[in-house]
Kinemage of the C-alpha trace (Angstrom):
@kinemage 1
@onewidth
@group {chain A} dominant
@subgroup {mainchain}
@vectorlist {calphas} color= white
{ca met a 1} P -25.672 -7.525 9.776
{ca gly a 2} L -27.587 -6.148 12.534
{ca gly a 3} L -30.327 -4.606 9.803
{ca lys a 4} L -28.008 -1.833 8.962
{ca arg a 5} L -26.584 -1.076 5.723
{ca ser a 6} L -23.571 1.033 5.096
{ca glu a 7} L -21.484 2.266 2.193
{ca ile a 8} L -17.711 3.210 2.005
{ca thr a 9} L -17.011 5.904 -0.286
{ca val a 10} L -13.278 6.244 -1.501
{ca gly a 11} L -11.678 9.175 -3.397
{ca ile a 12} L -11.781 13.206 -2.953
{ca his a 13} L -14.466 14.341 -0.685
{ca ala a 14} L -15.857 17.786 -0.699
{ca lys a 15} L -14.379 19.214 2.138
{ca ala a 16} L -10.898 18.433 0.968
{ca gly a 17} L -11.727 18.786 -2.654
{ca gly a 18} L -12.800 22.264 -1.906
{ca glu a 19} L -9.394 23.513 -0.884
{ca gln a 20} L -7.316 25.726 -2.889
{ca his a 21} L -4.501 23.502 -4.921
{ca glu a 22} L -1.207 24.726 -4.637
{ca gly a 23} L -0.850 24.971 -8.289
{ca gly a 24} L -3.120 27.776 -9.572
{ca lys a 25} L -5.351 30.827 -8.743
{ca gly a 26} L -9.030 29.617 -8.079
{ca val a 27} L -8.489 25.982 -8.679
{ca thr a 28} L -9.588 23.446 -6.204
{ca ile a 29} L -8.337 20.035 -5.563
{ca leu a 30} L -11.418 18.558 -7.341
{ca asp a 31} L -10.727 20.334 -10.265
{ca val a 32} L -6.959 18.851 -10.726
{ca ala a 33} L -8.699 15.764 -9.800
{ca gln a 34} L -11.355 15.778 -12.023
{ca trp a 35} L -8.826 16.521 -14.712
{ca leu a 36} L -6.377 14.098 -14.035
{ca glu a 37} L -9.412 11.130 -13.484
{ca phe a 38} L -11.450 12.160 -16.769
{ca gly a 39} L -8.461 13.839 -18.988
{ca thr a 40} L -8.338 17.102 -20.768
{ca asp a 41} L -8.436 18.398 -24.314
{ca val a 42} L -4.695 17.767 -24.112
{ca arg a 43} L -4.302 15.202 -21.694
{ca pro a 44} L -5.455 11.888 -21.725
{ca pro a 45} L -7.239 10.437 -18.263
{ca leu a 46} L -5.202 8.793 -15.371
{ca ala a 47} L -8.057 7.286 -13.746
{ca phe a 48} L -6.704 7.146 -10.867
{ca val a 49} L -10.310 6.084 -8.963
{ca arg a 50} L -11.986 3.800 -11.956
{ca gly a 51} L -8.513 2.329 -12.571
{ca trp a 52} L -7.990 1.190 -9.025
{ca phe a 53} L -11.759 -0.021 -8.526
{ca asp a 54} L -11.783 -1.926 -11.718
{ca asp a 55} L -8.615 -3.552 -11.091
{ca asn a 56} L -9.680 -4.334 -7.418
{ca lys a 57} L -13.166 -5.043 -7.520
{ca gly a 58} L -13.224 -9.105 -7.395
{ca arg a 59} L -10.122 -8.830 -4.385
{ca cys a 60} L -12.341 -5.706 -2.561
{ca asn a 61} L -15.367 -8.114 -2.604
{ca glu a 62} L -13.469 -10.817 -0.968
{ca met a 63} L -11.958 -8.421 1.711
{ca ile a 64} L -15.656 -7.329 2.482
{ca ala a 65} L -16.694 -10.828 2.866
{ca ala a 66} L -13.752 -11.945 4.961
{ca met a 67} L -14.420 -8.855 7.392
{ca met a 68} L -18.207 -9.652 7.739
{ca lys a 69} L -17.082 -12.934 8.958
{ca ser a 70} L -14.912 -11.893 11.055
{ca val a 71} L -17.557 -9.377 12.608
{ca leu a 72} L -19.910 -12.606 12.641
{ca ala a 73} L -17.093 -14.345 14.617
{ca gly a 74} L -16.637 -11.361 17.193
{ca lys a 75} L -13.333 -10.539 16.464
{ca arg a 76} L -14.070 -7.317 15.531
{ca thr a 77} L -17.369 -5.020 15.251
{ca arg a 78} L -18.893 -3.760 12.330
{ca glu a 79} L -17.589 -0.150 12.568
{ca gln a 80} L -13.933 -1.437 13.094
{ca ala a 81} L -14.560 -3.487 9.812
{ca leu a 82} L -15.684 -0.584 7.735
{ca gln a 83} L -13.140 1.553 9.098
{ca leu a 84} L -10.073 -0.808 8.207
{ca leu a 85} L -11.643 -1.425 4.727
{ca gly a 86} L -12.007 2.218 4.075
{ca ala a 87} L -8.691 2.907 5.430
{ca lys a 88} L -6.905 -0.003 3.478
{ca phe a 89} L -8.954 1.019 0.078
{ca ala a 90} L -7.892 4.809 0.485
{ca ala a 91} L -4.257 3.773 1.104
{ca glu a 92} L -3.994 1.656 -2.169
{ca met a 93} L -5.725 4.155 -4.316
{ca gln a 94} L -3.097 6.416 -3.137
{ca ala a 95} L -0.103 4.092 -3.511
{ca arg a 96} L -1.230 3.351 -7.008
{ca met a 97} L -1.363 7.166 -8.191
{ca ala a 98} L 2.357 7.454 -6.218
{ca ala a 99} L 3.379 4.365 -8.265
{ca gly a 100} L 2.875 6.146 -11.491
{ca ile a 101} L 0.014 5.609 -13.717
{ca his a 102} L 0.783 4.287 -17.139
{ca val a 103} L -1.248 6.162 -19.848
{ca pro a 104} L -0.699 5.377 -23.726
{ca asp a 105} L 0.683 8.133 -25.365
{ca trp a 106} L 1.110 10.306 -22.477
{ca his a 107} L 4.807 12.009 -22.671
{ca glu a 108} L 6.013 11.050 -19.339
{ca val a 109} L 9.277 13.340 -18.351
{ca pro a 110} L 11.524 11.393 -16.656
{ca gly a 111} L 11.440 11.598 -12.745
{ca his a 112} L 8.180 12.944 -13.144
{ca thr a 113} L 5.045 11.037 -12.196
{ca pro a 114} L 2.167 12.280 -13.757
{ca gly a 115} L -0.621 13.576 -11.393
{ca ile a 116} L 1.331 14.037 -8.187
{ca asp a 117} L 3.921 17.046 -8.800
{ca thr a 118} L 3.230 18.480 -5.457
{ca gly a 119} L 1.161 15.126 -3.492
{ca gln a 120} L -1.667 17.397 -2.719
{ca thr a 121} L -4.152 15.673 -4.715
{ca arg a 122} L -2.774 12.141 -3.548
{ca ser a 123} L -2.911 13.070 0.036
{ca ala a 124} L -6.648 14.347 -0.530
{ca ile a 125} L -7.888 10.733 -0.961
{ca thr a 126} L -9.765 9.743 2.179
{ca phe a 127} L -12.429 7.292 2.875
{ca glu a 128} L -15.778 7.774 4.506
{ca val a 129} L -18.225 5.455 6.233
{ca lys a 130} L -22.150 6.237 6.094
{ca asp a 131} L -25.123 4.295 7.013
{ca lys a 132} L -27.493 4.060 4.310
C-alpha cells in the first residue's frame, strides 16, 4: 500500500520490559516474561506470546487482508488499520493470559492463574507499529 512496508510487534517491549517487577528486587518485567514464556528449571513454559501466535496465525493473516481491503476501499487509513490490528492482537494476547494457559504437568493452585499473580506482566503486553 503506497510502497510502504510496516510491521506490528506485539508483546513486552523495551520500555515496559525494563521496569521493576513488583515481585522481586532487581527483577524486571522482562525477566518475569522470559521465565513465563520459556520456562525455568522448575517450571514449564507458558508460551503466552508464541502460543497465541501459533494458535492465531491464520486468523491474523485473514484480519490483515481484510484491513488492507478496507484501506483500499477508503474506509480507513493505512495507519488506522495498523493501529486497530495491533490493539486487537495485544488485547487477545492479554485475554489469553488472563484466562489461564493450561500447561501439562503444571501443578496449578486453585484460584491461581499461572503468570498473572499481580497482572503486571500481562498489563505490559502492548504493540508497536514501525515502518520498515
